[in-house]
C-alpha positions as CSV (number, residue, x, y, z in Angstrom):
1,X,16.8,65.6,35.0
2,X,19.4,63.3,36.4
3,X,17.6,60.3,34.7
4,X,17.8,62.2,31.3
5,X,21.5,62.7,31.8
6,X,22.1,59.0,32.7
7,X,20.0,58.1,29.6
8,X,21.9,60.4,27.3
9,X,25.2,58.8,28.6
10,X,23.9,55.3,28.3
11,X,24.6,54.8,32.0
12,X,22.3,51.8,32.8
13,X,23.6,51.4,36.4
14,X,22.8,55.0,37.3
15,X,19.5,54.9,35.5
16,X,18.5,51.8,37.4
17,X,19.5,53.3,40.7
18,X,17.5,56.5,40.0
19,X,14.5,54.5,38.9
20,X,14.6,52.3,42.0
21,X,14.6,55.5,44.1
22,X,11.5,56.8,42.4
23,X,12.8,58.9,39.4
24,X,9.9,59.7,37.0
25,X,10.6,57.9,33.7
26,X,8.7,60.5,31.8
27,X,9.9,63.6,33.7
28,X,11.1,66.4,31.4
29,X,13.4,69.3,31.8
30,X,14.2,70.1,28.2
31,X,14.3,66.4,27.2
32,X,12.7,63.2,28.4
33,X,15.0,60.3,29.3
34,X,13.6,58.3,26.4
35,X,14.3,61.1,23.9
36,X,17.9,61.4,25.3
37,X,18.5,57.7,25.0
38,X,17.1,57.6,21.5
39,X,19.1,60.6,20.3
40,X,22.4,59.1,21.4
41,X,21.7,55.6,20.2
42,X,21.5,53.8,23.6
43,X,19.3,50.8,22.7
44,X,19.7,49.0,26.0
45,X,18.6,52.2,27.8
46,X,15.6,52.6,25.5
47,X,14.5,49.1,26.4
48,X,15.0,49.7,30.1
49,X,13.0,52.9,29.9
50,X,10.2,51.2,28.0
51,X,10.2,48.5,30.7
52,X,9.6,51.2,33.3
53,X,6.7,52.8,31.4
54,X,8.3,55.4,29.2
55,X,5.8,57.0,26.8
56,X,6.9,56.7,23.2
57,X,5.0,59.7,21.8
58,X,5.5,62.1,24.6
59,X,6.2,65.6,23.3
60,X,7.5,68.7,25.0
61,X,7.5,72.3,23.9
62,X,9.9,71.6,21.0
63,X,7.2,69.1,19.7
64,X,10.0,66.6,19.1
65,X,9.5,62.9,19.9
66,X,11.9,60.1,20.6
67,X,11.6,59.0,17.0
68,X,12.4,62.4,15.5
69,X,15.4,62.6,17.9
70,X,16.6,59.2,17.0
71,X,16.4,59.9,13.3
72,X,18.4,63.2,13.6
73,X,20.7,62.4,16.4
74,X,22.9,59.4,15.9
75,X,25.2,57.5,13.6
76,X,23.6,55.5,10.8
77,X,24.6,52.1,12.1
78,X,22.8,52.6,15.4
79,X,19.8,54.6,14.0
80,X,18.0,51.6,12.4
81,X,17.9,49.5,15.5
82,X,16.6,52.4,17.7
83,X,14.0,53.5,15.1
84,X,12.8,49.9,14.9
85,X,12.5,49.6,18.7
86,X,10.6,52.8,18.9
87,X,8.2,51.8,16.1
88,X,7.7,48.4,17.7
89,X,6.6,50.3,20.9
90,X,4.1,52.4,19.0
91,X,6.0,55.5,17.9
92,X,3.9,57.7,15.7
93,X,5.7,57.6,12.3
94,X,3.8,60.8,11.3
95,X,4.6,62.6,14.5
96,X,3.6,66.2,15.0
97,X,7.0,67.9,15.4
98,X,7.7,70.8,13.0
99,X,9.5,68.4,10.8
100,X,8.6,64.7,10.5
101,X,10.9,61.8,11.1
102,X,10.6,61.1,7.4
103,X,11.8,64.6,6.4
104,X,14.7,64.3,8.8
105,X,15.7,60.9,7.4
106,X,15.4,62.2,3.9
107,X,17.7,65.1,4.8
108,X,20.3,62.8,6.3
109,X,20.5,60.5,3.2
110,X,19.2,57.6,5.3
111,X,17.7,55.3,2.7
112,X,17.2,52.5,5.3
113,X,15.3,54.7,7.8
114,X,13.2,56.3,5.0
115,X,12.3,52.8,3.8
116,X,11.5,51.7,7.4
117,X,9.3,54.7,8.0
118,X,7.4,54.4,4.8
119,X,6.9,50.7,5.2
120,X,5.4,51.4,8.6
121,X,2.9,54.0,7.3
122,X,4.7,57.3,7.1
123,X,3.2,59.6,4.5
124,X,5.7,60.6,1.8
125,X,3.5,63.7,1.4
126,X,2.9,65.0,4.9
127,X,1.2,68.3,5.4
128,X,4.0,70.7,6.3
129,X,4.1,74.3,7.4
130,X,7.0,75.1,5.1
131,X,7.7,73.4,1.7
132,X,11.4,73.0,2.9
133,X,10.2,70.5,5.5
134,X,8.8,68.1,2.8
135,X,10.7,64.8,2.5
136,X,11.2,65.1,-1.3
137,X,12.5,68.7,-0.9
138,X,14.9,67.6,1.8
139,X,16.3,64.7,-0.3
140,X,16.7,66.7,-3.5
141,X,18.1,69.8,-1.7
142,X,20.7,67.7,0.1
143,X,21.6,65.7,-3.1
144,X,20.3,62.3,-2.0
145,X,19.3,60.7,-5.3
146,X,18.7,57.2,-3.8
147,X,16.3,58.6,-1.2
148,X,14.7,60.9,-3.8
149,X,14.1,57.8,-6.0
150,X,12.6,55.8,-3.2
151,X,10.2,58.7,-2.2
152,X,9.2,59.2,-5.9
153,X,8.5,55.4,-6.2
154,X,6.2,55.9,-3.2
155,X,4.3,58.8,-4.8
156,X,6.0,61.7,-3.2
157,X,5.3,65.1,-4.8
């Protein structure tokens, strides 16, 4: 949608215009506006969309959520603040996408996000369809010893 494009670009002015003219904050054509803003690290846009009623755990066919997009989609410096905003607004840290946010953070060597997710209740041993989606597998496979150590300290198998 046009709003998703504005959100992906971090274009607050256009997003506000679209919303003032009735754009659906949760409309989806491939991606919701919140998922787009989260993926590209636009914290101000994420806040705007929440203020207009964006649903934090809304999934589409891909079964990805704004949190899983945020973890996999942006540079590390921005990721932590977006993840924190999403969690503060009730993002499901377990999620139901094919690969959890914790698995993705483990793959990307993101110790800070792994810690944030675990401290907010993410299971270090989620039920996965494929062992390669397990957080501990991801951290070891991608040679992330600090993340592996953190997961093992939190009883990951």
